[in-house]
C-alpha positions as CSV (number, residue, x, y, z in Angstrom):
1,M,-13.1,5.8,-7.3
2,G,-12.1,5.4,-10.8
3,N,-8.8,3.8,-11.8
4,P,-7.0,6.2,-12.3
5,G,-9.0,8.5,-10.3
6,P,-9.4,9.9,-6.8
7,G,-8.4,7.2,-4.4
8,G,-7.3,6.5,-0.9
9,Y,-5.7,3.8,1.3
10,G,-6.6,2.8,4.7
11,A,-4.6,0.5,7.3
12,I,-4.9,-0.8,10.7
13,I,-1.7,-1.6,12.7
14,E,-2.5,-3.9,15.7
15,W,0.1,-5.4,18.1
16,V,-1.2,-8.9,19.0
17,G,-1.1,-9.4,22.7
18,K,-0.9,-5.8,23.5
19,N,-3.6,-3.2,23.8
20,H,-2.3,-1.3,20.8
21,K,-4.1,-0.4,17.5
22,K,-3.9,2.5,15.2
23,E,-5.8,3.4,12.1
24,I,-4.0,5.4,9.2
25,S,-5.5,6.8,5.9
26,E,-5.0,9.2,3.4
27,G,-6.6,10.4,0.2
28,Y,-5.0,11.3,-3.3
29,R,-6.6,13.4,-5.9
30,M,-5.3,11.1,-8.9
31,T,-4.1,7.6,-8.4
32,T,-4.8,4.0,-9.1
33,N,-5.7,1.0,-7.0
34,N,-2.5,-0.8,-7.0
35,R,-0.7,2.0,-5.8
36,M,-3.0,2.7,-2.9
37,E,-2.8,-0.9,-1.9
38,L,0.8,-0.9,-2.0
39,L,1.0,2.6,-0.1
40,A,-1.1,1.4,2.7
41,V,1.5,-1.6,3.4
42,I,4.3,0.9,3.0
43,V,3.0,3.4,5.5
44,G,1.9,0.8,7.8
45,L,5.4,-0.6,7.9
46,E,7.0,2.9,8.0
47,T,4.8,3.6,11.2
48,L,6.3,0.7,13.3
49,K,8.8,2.4,15.5
50,I,10.7,-0.7,16.7
51,Q,12.8,-2.3,14.2
52,P,13.1,-5.2,13.3
53,M,9.7,-6.6,14.1
54,E,8.0,-9.5,12.7
55,V,4.9,-8.4,11.0
56,L,2.0,-10.2,9.3
57,V,0.3,-8.0,6.5
58,C,-3.0,-9.2,5.9
59,S,-4.4,-7.8,2.4
60,D,-6.8,-8.4,-0.2
61,S,-4.2,-7.1,-2.8
62,K,-2.8,-10.0,-5.1
63,Y,-0.9,-7.4,-6.7
64,V,1.1,-6.7,-3.4
65,I,1.1,-10.0,-2.0
66,D,2.3,-12.1,-5.1
67,S,4.7,-9.5,-6.0
68,V,6.6,-10.0,-2.8
69,Q,5.8,-13.5,-2.0
70,K,6.6,-14.8,-5.6
71,K,9.6,-12.8,-5.3
72,W,9.0,-10.7,-8.5
73,V,9.8,-7.5,-6.8
74,F,13.2,-8.5,-6.1
75,G,13.8,-9.6,-9.7
76,W,12.4,-6.0,-10.9
77,E,14.8,-4.4,-8.4
78,K,17.9,-6.3,-10.0
79,K,16.9,-4.9,-13.6
80,G,16.3,-1.5,-12.2
81,F,12.3,-1.8,-12.3
82,K,12.4,-1.4,-16.3
83,G,9.3,-1.4,-17.7
84,K,7.5,-2.0,-14.4
85,K,4.6,0.0,-12.9
86,N,5.0,2.0,-9.6
87,P,8.9,1.9,-9.2
88,D,8.8,4.7,-6.8
89,L,6.6,2.9,-4.4
90,W,8.2,-0.5,-4.8
91,K,11.8,0.9,-4.1
92,R,10.2,2.7,-1.1
93,Y,8.5,-0.7,-0.2
94,L,11.8,-2.6,-0.3
95,K,13.7,-0.1,1.9
96,I,11.2,-0.6,4.8
97,H,10.7,-4.2,3.8
98,R,14.5,-4.8,4.5
99,K,14.1,-3.5,8.0
100,H,11.6,-6.0,9.3
101,K,10.5,-9.8,8.9
102,V,7.4,-9.3,6.8
103,D,5.0,-12.1,5.8
104,F,1.8,-11.8,4.0
105,Q,-1.6,-13.3,4.4
106,W,-4.3,-12.8,1.7
107,I,-7.7,-11.9,2.6
108,K,-10.7,-12.1,0.3
109,G,-11.9,-8.6,-0.4
110,H,-15.5,-7.7,0.5
111,N,-16.0,-11.0,2.6
112,D,-16.9,-9.7,6.1
113,H,-13.4,-9.7,7.4
114,P,-13.7,-6.8,10.2
115,Q,-10.4,-5.2,9.5
116,N,-10.4,-5.7,5.7
117,E,-13.7,-4.0,5.6
118,R,-12.5,-1.4,8.1
119,C,-9.6,-0.6,5.8
120,D,-11.8,-0.3,2.9
121,R,-13.9,2.4,4.6
122,L,-10.9,4.1,5.9
123,A,-9.8,4.2,1.9
124,V,-13.1,5.3,0.6
125,N,-13.6,8.0,3.1
126,A,-10.1,9.3,2.7
127,A,-10.6,9.5,-1.1
128,K,-13.8,11.6,-0.4
129,Q,-12.1,14.1,1.4
130,K,-12.2,17.8,0.0
131,T,-8.6,18.2,0.4
132,L,-6.7,15.5,-1.3
133,L,-2.9,14.8,-1.4
134,V,-1.0,15.0,-4.8
135,D,0.5,11.5,-6.1
136,S,3.3,13.4,-7.7
137,A,5.2,10.5,-9.0
138,F,1.9,9.0,-10.5
139,E,0.8,12.5,-11.9
140,Q,4.1,13.2,-13.4
141,N,4.2,9.7,-15.2
142,L,0.6,10.7,-16.7
143,K,2.1,13.9,-18.0
144,T,4.9,12.5,-19.7
145,K,2.7,9.7,-21.3
146,E,0.3,12.4,-22.7
147,Q,3.2,14.3,-24.4
């Protein structure tokens, strides 16, 4: 809801072949779309109790998928994320990524994919909550840029 602005993420964790499904979401008072897309993947992976697991992440985020599949994030890591956005989240992602075997599948957004549409609703509803979390790394970075 604005970029930057209030935002949220939604994720659905499904264990294929088992009757297990969990929905997670949270809203933040000031953040960006890219941060929420990445945070959805991170929190989803962090929620998994068994390690390692083979995980397929389905997302409409080219930002997240391309950064990992094209191995950009590993190059950024080697260079200390210098000049890159969202280093706090990318470091967090890499930590959990290395505990699993993670593959990605891109899903076209707003194209009637049931889980993708549900994640979008979860994210929007989370962003509209009266009490929103603080994305402290993002807000601190904003304050630094303003000075």
